C-alpha positions in Angstrom: 40.7 -18.6 -17.3 37.5 -20.4 -18.3 35.1 -21.2 -15.5 32.7 -23.5 -17.4 33.6 -26.6 -15.3 34.2 -25.1 -11.9 31.7 -26.5 -9.3 29.0 -24.1 -8.0 29.2 -22.5 -4.5 26.5 -21.1 -2.3 28.6 -18.0 -1.5 27.1 -14.8 -2.8 30.3 -13.0 -4.0 28.8 -9.7 -4.9 26.6 -9.5 -1.8 29.4 -10.3 0.5 31.7 -7.8 -1.1 29.1 -5.1 -0.9 28.6 -5.8 2.7 32.4 -5.5 3.3 32.3 -2.1 1.5 29.4 -1.0 3.6 31.2 -1.9 6.8 34.3 0.0 5.7 32.2 3.1 4.8 30.3 3.1 8.0 33.5 2.8 10.0 35.0 5.8 8.2 38.0 3.9 7.0 37.2 4.6 3.3 37.1 8.3 3.9 40.9 8.6 4.1 41.2 8.5 0.3 39.2 10.2 -2.5 35.5 9.8 -1.6 33.9 7.0 -3.6 37.2 5.4 -4.6 36.5 2.1 -2.9 33.1 1.8 -4.4 34.2 2.7 -7.9 37.0 0.2 -7.8 34.9 -2.6 -6.4 32.3 -2.0 -9.1 34.9 -2.1 -11.8 36.3 -5.4 -10.4 32.9 -7.0 -10.2 32.1 -5.9 -13.8 35.3 -7.7 -14.9 34.3 -10.8 -12.8 31.0 -10.9 -14.6 32.6 -10.5 -18.1 35.1 -13.3 -17.5 33.0 -15.8 -15.6 35.5 -15.9 -12.7 32.8 -15.9 -10.1 32.7 -19.7 -9.5 36.5 -19.8 -9.1 36.6 -16.9 -6.6 33.7 -18.4 -4.7 35.5 -21.8 -4.5 38.6 -20.2 -3.1 36.5 -18.0 -0.7 34.8 -21.2 0.5 38.2 -22.8 1.1 39.5 -19.9 3.2 36.2 -19.7 5.1 36.6 -23.4 6.0 40.2 -23.0 7.1 39.3 -20.2 9.5 36.3 -22.1 10.8 38.6 -24.9 12.0 41.2 -22.5 13.4 43.8 -22.6 10.7 45.8 -19.4 10.3 45.6 -18.1 6.7 48.2 -15.7 5.4 47.3 -12.2 4.1 47.9 -13.2 0.5 50.7 -13.7 -2.0 51.5 -12.8 -5.5 49.2 -10.3 -7.2 46.0 -11.4 -5.5 46.3 -8.8 -2.7 45.9 -6.1 -5.3 42.2 -7.1 -5.7 39.8 -5.1 -3.5 37.1 -7.7 -4.1 39.3 -10.4 -2.5 40.0 -8.1 0.4 36.3 -7.6 1.1 35.7 -11.3 0.7 38.3 -12.0 3.4 40.5 -14.0 1.0 43.3 -11.5 1.4 44.2 -9.3 4.3 45.8 -6.3 2.6 43.9 -3.1 1.7 45.0 -2.6 -1.9 43.8 1.0 -2.1 45.6 2.1 1.0 48.8 0.4 -0.2 48.7 1.7 -3.7 48.3 -1.6 -5.4 47.1 -1.9 -9.1 44.4 -4.5 -9.7 45.4 -4.8 -13.4 48.4 -6.7 -12.2 46.1 -9.4 -10.9 43.6 -9.2 -13.7 46.4 -10.1 -16.2 46.5 -13.5 -14.6 43.8 -13.9 -12.0 45.0 -16.9 -10.0 44.8 -17.1 -6.2 47.4 -18.9 -4.0 46.6 -19.5 -0.3 49.3 -19.7 2.4 48.4 -21.6 5.6 50.1 -23.0 8.6 52.8 -25.5 7.4 51.6 -28.5 9.5 47.9 -28.0 8.7 48.1 -27.8 4.9 47.0 -31.4 4.5 43.8 -30.7 6.3 42.8 -28.4 3.5 43.9 -30.8 0.8 41.7 -33.5 2.4 38.8 -31.0 2.7 38.9 -30.4 -1.1 38.5 -34.2 -1.7 35.7 -34.4 0.8 34.0 -31.2 -0.5 34.0 -32.0 -4.2 34.4 -35.8 -4.3 37.1 -38.2 -5.4 36.1 -38.1 -9.0 35.9 -34.3 -9.2 39.2 -33.5 -7.5 42.7 -34.3 -8.7 46.4 -33.5 -8.4 47.9 -31.9 -11.5 51.2 -32.6 -13.2 54.3 -30.3 -13.1 56.9 -30.6 -15.7 60.6 -29.9 -15.0 62.7 -28.7 -17.9 66.4 -28.1 -18.5 67.1 -24.4 -18.1 69.5 -24.4 -21.0 67.8 -26.6 -23.6 64.2 -26.3 -22.4 63.7 -30.0 -22.8 61.5 -31.8 -20.4 63.5 -33.7 -17.8 60.7 -35.1 -15.5 57.0 -35.1 -14.8 55.9 -35.0 -11.2 52.8 -34.3 -9.1 52.5 -30.6 -8.4 53.4 -29.9 -4.8 50.7 -27.3 -4.1 48.0 -27.1 -6.9 44.9 -29.1 -7.2 42.1 -29.2 -9.8 38.4 -29.2 -9.1 35.7 -29.9 -11.7 31.9 -30.0 -11.9 32.2 -33.1 -14.1 34.1 -36.4 -13.5 37.6 -35.4 -14.3 38.5 -38.7 -16.0 35.9 -37.9 -18.6 37.5 -34.5 -19.4 41.2 -35.2 -19.4 43.6 -38.1 -19.3 44.2 -39.2 -15.7 46.2 -41.7 -13.7 46.4 -42.7 -10.0 48.8 -41.4 -7.4 50.3 -43.7 -4.8 47.5 -42.6 -2.4 44.9 -43.7 -4.9 43.7 -40.2 -5.8 43.4 -39.0 -9.4 46.2 -37.1 -11.1 45.6 -35.2 -14.3 48.2 -36.2 -16.8 48.7 -32.5 -17.8 49.8 -29.3 -16.3 48.0 -26.3 -14.8 47.5 -24.4 -18.0 45.9 -27.4 -19.7 43.6 -28.0 -16.8 42.5 -24.3 -16.8 42.0 -24.3 -20.5 39.6 -27.2 -20.0 37.6 -25.0 -17.7 38.6 -26.5 -14.3 39.4 -24.5 -11.2 42.9 -24.7 -9.9 43.3 -24.3 -6.1 46.8 -23.6 -4.8 47.5 -24.2 -1.1 51.0 -23.6 0.3 52.2 -24.4 3.8 54.2 -21.5 5.3 56.3 -22.1 8.5 56.1 -18.5 9.7 52.3 -18.9 9.9 52.8 -21.9 12.2 55.0 -19.7 14.4 52.3 -17.0 14.4 49.5 -19.6 15.2 51.5 -21.1 18.0 52.3 -17.7 19.4 48.8 -16.5 19.2 47.5 -19.7 20.9 50.0 -19.2 23.8 49.2 -15.5 24.1 45.5 -16.2 24.3 45.9 -18.3 27.4 46.7 -15.1 29.3 45.3 -12.5 26.8 42.0 -14.1 25.5 41.0 -11.0 23.6 44.0 -10.9 21.3 43.0 -11.4 17.7 45.1 -12.1 14.6 44.2 -8.6 13.3 45.7 -7.1 16.4 49.0 -8.6 15.4 48.8 -6.8 12.1 48.3 -3.3 13.5 50.9 -0.6 13.5 52.6 0.4 16.7 55.8 2.0 17.9 56.9 -0.9 20.1 57.1 -3.2 17.1 58.7 -0.6 14.9 61.4 -0.1 17.6 62.2 -3.8 17.4 62.9 -3.3 13.6 64.9 -0.2 14.3 67.0 -2.2 16.7 67.6 -4.8 14.0 66.3 -7.4 16.5 64.7 -9.4 13.7 66.7 -12.6 13.6 64.3 -15.3 12.6 61.6 -12.8 11.6 60.2 -13.7 8.2 61.7 -11.6 5.3 63.9 -9.5 7.7 66.3 -12.0 9.2 69.3 -11.7 6.9 72.4 -10.1 8.6 72.7 -7.4 6.0 69.0 -6.6 6.4 69.3 -6.3 10.1 72.3 -4.0 9.7 70.4 -1.8 7.3 67.4 -1.6 9.7 69.8 -0.4 12.5 71.3 2.1 10.1 68.2 3.7 8.5 65.9 3.6 11.6 62.7 3.1 9.6 59.8 5.4 10.5 56.9 3.6 8.8 55.8 0.3 7.3 56.3 1.6 3.7 60.0 2.0 4.4 60.1 -1.7 5.5 58.5 -2.5 2.2 61.1 -0.6 0.3 64.0 -2.3 2.1 62.4 -5.7 1.6 61.8 -5.1 -2.1 65.4 -4.0 -2.6 66.9 -7.0 -0.9 66.9 -9.1 -4.0 69.8 -10.6 -5.9 69.6 -8.2 -8.9 69.4 -5.1 -6.6 72.2 -6.4 -4.3 74.4 -7.0 -7.3 73.9 -3.6 -9.0 74.2 -1.6 -5.8 70.6 -0.5 -5.6 70.0 -1.9 -2.1 73.0 0.0 -0.6 72.0 3.1 -2.6 68.5 2.9 -1.0 70.1 2.7 2.4 72.3 5.7 1.6 69.3 7.7 0.5 67.3 6.7 3.6 70.2 7.8 5.7 70.5 11.0 3.8 66.9 11.7 4.7 68.1 11.7 8.3 71.1 13.8 7.5 73.5 11.0 8.6 74.7 9.4 5.3 78.1 11.0 5.7 78.7 9.0 8.9 79.0 5.8 6.9 82.2 5.5 5.0 80.7 2.7 2.9 77.9 4.9 1.7 79.8 8.1 0.6 79.3 7.5 -3.1 75.9 8.6 -4.6 75.2 5.9 -7.2 72.9 7.1 -10.1 70.2 5.1 -11.8 68.1 5.9 -14.9 65.2 7.3 -12.8 67.6 9.9 -11.4 68.2 11.3 -14.9 64.4 11.2 -15.5 63.5 12.9 -12.3 62.3 16.0 -14.0 59.7 13.9 -15.9 56.6 14.2 -13.8 55.4 10.6 -14.5 58.7 9.2 -13.1 59.0 11.6 -10.2 55.5 10.9 -8.9 55.9 7.1 -9.3 59.1 6.9 -7.3 58.3 9.5 -4.7 57.7 7.0 -1.9 60.8 4.9 -2.6 63.5 7.6 -2.3 63.6 8.1 -6.1 64.3 4.5 -7.0 62.0 2.2 -9.0 61.6 -1.0 -7.0 58.1 -2.2 -7.8 56.4 -3.5 -10.9 53.5 -1.3 -10.0 55.7 1.7 -10.3 56.8 0.7 -13.7 53.2 0.2 -14.8 52.3 3.7 -13.5 55.3 5.3 -15.4 54.3 3.5 -18.6 50.7 4.5 -18.2 51.5 8.2 -17.7 54.1 8.4 -20.5 52.0 6.6 -23.1 48.4 7.5 -22.2 47.6 3.8 -22.3 45.1 2.2 -19.9 46.4 0.5 -16.8 45.6 -2.9 -18.5 47.6 -1.9 -21.6 50.5 -0.7 -19.4 50.5 -4.1 -17.6 50.6 -6.0 -20.9 53.6 -3.9 -21.9 55.3 -4.7 -18.6 54.8 -8.4 -19.2 56.2 -8.1 -22.7 59.2 -6.2 -21.4 59.8 -8.8 -18.8 59.8 -11.6 -21.4 61.7 -9.7 -24.1 64.5 -11.4 -26.0 63.2 -14.8 -25.0 62.4 -17.4 -27.6 59.3 -16.3 -29.5 59.1 -13.0 -27.6 59.6 -9.4 -28.7 63.0 -7.9 -29.2 64.0 -5.7 -26.3 65.2 -2.8 -28.4 62.0 -2.8 -30.5 59.9 -2.9 -27.4 61.9 0.1 -26.0 61.4 2.0 -29.3 57.7 1.4 -29.1 57.2 3.2 -25.7 59.8 5.9 -26.6 58.0 6.7 -29.8 54.6 7.0 -28.1 56.0 9.1 -25.2 57.9 11.4 -27.5 54.8 11.9 -29.7 52.8 12.9 -26.6 55.7 15.2 -25.5 55.9 13.2 -22.3 59.7 13.0 -22.6 62.3 15.0 -24.5 64.9 13.8 -26.9 67.5 14.0 -24.2 65.5 11.5 -22.1 65.3 8.8 -24.7 68.4 6.8 -23.6 67.5 7.1 -20.0 64.0 5.8 -20.6 65.6 3.0 -22.6 67.7 2.1 -19.6 64.7 2.3 -17.3 62.8 -0.2 -19.4 65.8 -2.5 -19.4 65.8 -2.5 -15.6 62.1 -3.2 -15.3 62.4 -7.0 -15.3 64.2 -6.7 -12.0 61.4 -4.9 -10.3 59.3 -6.9 -7.7 55.6 -7.2 -7.1 54.5 -4.7 -4.5 51.4 -6.7 -3.5 53.5 -9.7 -2.7 56.1 -7.6 -0.8 53.4 -5.9 1.3 51.6 -9.1 2.1 54.8 -11.0 3.1 56.1 -8.1 5.1 52.8 -8.2 7.0 53.6 -11.8 8.1 57.1 -10.6 9.3 55.4 -7.8 11.1 53.1 -10.2 13.0 56.0 -12.3 14.0 57.9 -9.2 15.2 54.9 -7.9 17.1 54.5 -11.2 19.0 58.2 -10.9 20.0 58.0 -7.2 20.9 54.8 -7.4 23.0 54.8 -10.9 24.4 58.4 -12.2 24.1 58.9 -12.2 27.8 55.8 -14.2 28.4 56.6 -16.8 25.7 60.1 -17.6 27.0 62.0 -19.8 24.5 59.3 -19.4 21.9 60.3 -15.8 21.2 
């Protein structure tokens, strides 16, 4: 992403992030992990920001989030890979501590975009703010192309529903434009072309659960004026009991009948177990049996797996055959021996190959796109990692086929940073219900 045409901001990114780190260190929160880890990671991220010129883009998004909060708009804790950046956490752009949640910043650095979730019915306020903040000639919609899934041919060109371009120069002098029905500029090109031209792309999405949280918080504060949004994110047993009871109908990410049944069965003990269940509740994992196998293993932890006739078969996956490989065993330790997250695959690749985290992330992206038109052959890509891992004696000859199968499964893994952030939204909804449901009446 080039930043040559992104408007300047008065926000001091580095100073503000340093202040956030200082507050964490003074409160003792950073002491739970290796001393200095937060400072080292923040310094590394800022060094990358300097080398890539991303500062103006991050400042623009920070300014947008600041404005939203200043007018009382509830902003989500993040989406996609952005919550993996400690810098964004200290800036207040995201609400998830990436170090405490084991998130890998290289996942974001490989494509450093930031998407903002806000209350559904107040999204337009922020869109209008962009036009007033940067001016009608410096702000524009962008074009999204729809293509046929089989032929790849373009079927239509429409205005993108959530992304907007900002530019320090008049946009019409940089790229071809047209006018939308509301009279505003539309760049006659897609996001990639606008970014390549040095513009900043701001993505704002309206999320209905955030409207539910905003309305609930507003009604709660009439009788509990000290309740803050951060209070609704905190861990507590009352809310966890609601999940254990499967009383999550209508709760974001946890409302599906099969999910509620699983919650009642496994009786989750901590938020990380909710993350695992949420990650495994995906079409690919439901189809290949991984979701039910996760449930079985969670029940087995409690010594009650045998009580469910539907879960009496222990299904094996490639990571089971590789469990004596330290790199694999450590990566899947918190997910009951199953590889669910992209971050786990990156960690495995890094340990087996000796590559850097950034190189391991590039390999993951290649593995995900393998066998597509113009991309690497999957078998050759598997051979590449197997050769390096074998040379380093990280795996034995007997493990080669199992590692090949694990690489083949990697495209099904999900982004942990996104799962953790979206599960946090579900948690806030559930906490409103658990603590204030009786006071809110039909709202809950």
